[in-house]
C-alpha positions in Angstrom: -23.4 15.8 -5.7 -23.4 17.3 -2.2 -25.4 14.3 -0.9 -22.9 11.9 -2.5 -19.9 13.9 -1.1 -21.3 13.5 2.4 -20.9 9.7 2.0 -17.1 9.9 1.5 -15.1 8.0 4.1 -11.4 8.4 5.2 -8.8 6.1 3.8 -5.0 6.1 3.7 -2.9 6.0 0.5 0.6 4.5 0.5 3.0 5.1 -2.4 5.8 2.6 -2.4 9.3 3.4 -3.8 12.2 1.0 -4.4 15.7 1.6 -3.2 19.0 0.3 -4.7 18.7 -2.6 -2.3 15.9 -3.9 -4.5 18.5 -5.2 -6.9 20.6 -7.0 -4.3 20.8 -10.8 -4.0 18.0 -12.2 -1.8 15.7 -9.2 -2.4 13.2 -11.3 -4.4 12.5 -13.5 -1.5 11.9 -10.5 0.8 9.6 -8.9 -1.8 7.7 -12.2 -2.1 7.0 -12.1 1.7 5.9 -8.5 1.3 3.4 -9.6 -1.3 2.2 -12.6 0.9 1.7 -10.2 3.8 -0.4 -7.9 1.5 -2.8 -10.9 0.9 -3.1 -11.3 4.7 -3.8 -7.6 5.1 -6.5 -7.8 2.4 -8.1 -10.8 4.1 -8.2 -8.8 7.3 -9.9 -5.9 5.5 -7.1 -3.4 6.2 -5.7 -3.3 2.7 -8.4 -2.6 0.2 -6.6 -2.0 -3.1 -3.1 -3.0 -4.2 -1.6 -1.7 -7.5 1.9 -3.0 -8.2 4.0 -0.8 -10.5 6.8 -2.4 -12.5 8.0 0.3 -14.9 11.3 2.0 -15.2 10.6 4.5 -12.4 11.4 4.0 -8.7 7.7 3.6 -7.9 6.7 0.1 -7.0 3.1 0.3 -5.8 0.1 2.3 -4.8 -2.2 0.9 -2.1 -5.3 2.1 -0.3 -5.8 1.1 3.3 -9.0 1.3 5.4 -6.9 2.1 8.5 -5.9 5.6 9.7 -2.5 7.1 9.1 -1.0 5.9 12.4 -2.0 2.3 12.0 -1.1 2.3 8.3 2.4 3.6 9.2 2.8 0.9 11.9 1.7 -1.8 9.4 4.2 -0.4 6.8 7.0 -0.1 9.3 6.5 -3.8 10.2 6.7 -4.8 6.5 9.7 -7.0 5.9 10.7 -5.2 2.7 10.5 -1.8 4.4 12.5 -3.1 7.4 15.2 -4.5 4.9 15.4 -1.1 3.2 14.2 -2.5 -0.1 11.2 -0.2 -0.1 10.4 3.2 1.3 7.0 4.7 1.4 4.9 7.9 1.4 1.6 7.9 3.3 -1.3 10.3 2.7 -4.7 10.7 4.2 -7.5 10.7 1.6 -11.3 10.3 1.2 -13.3 8.2 -1.2 -16.7 6.5 -1.6 -17.4 3.1 0.0 -18.2 0.6 -2.8 -16.0 2.2 -5.4 -14.0 -0.5 -7.3 -11.6 -1.1 -10.1 -13.6 -3.9 -11.7 -15.5 -2.4 -14.6 
């Protein structure tokens, strides 16, 4: 276990929350662009895992980035839905094991 723990790498977790602006006219288009940008960030290798959440809570997603906290915060601050006040986010440093995946 100690040997495996030594292979852990730093990542950043983002927890996305909706605001009341999510229900305003035009928000769907902005959220669509948010999703399109997520695909670009995935292609660039910056966004590793995206988990949309669509339940009755204010949570709207959980993502894992390969970038550090500062760069991840910059990326999130540039997000169109965050800029529009549709989403807010929490950001947390974490560690995990390269190669872990959700596809099992």
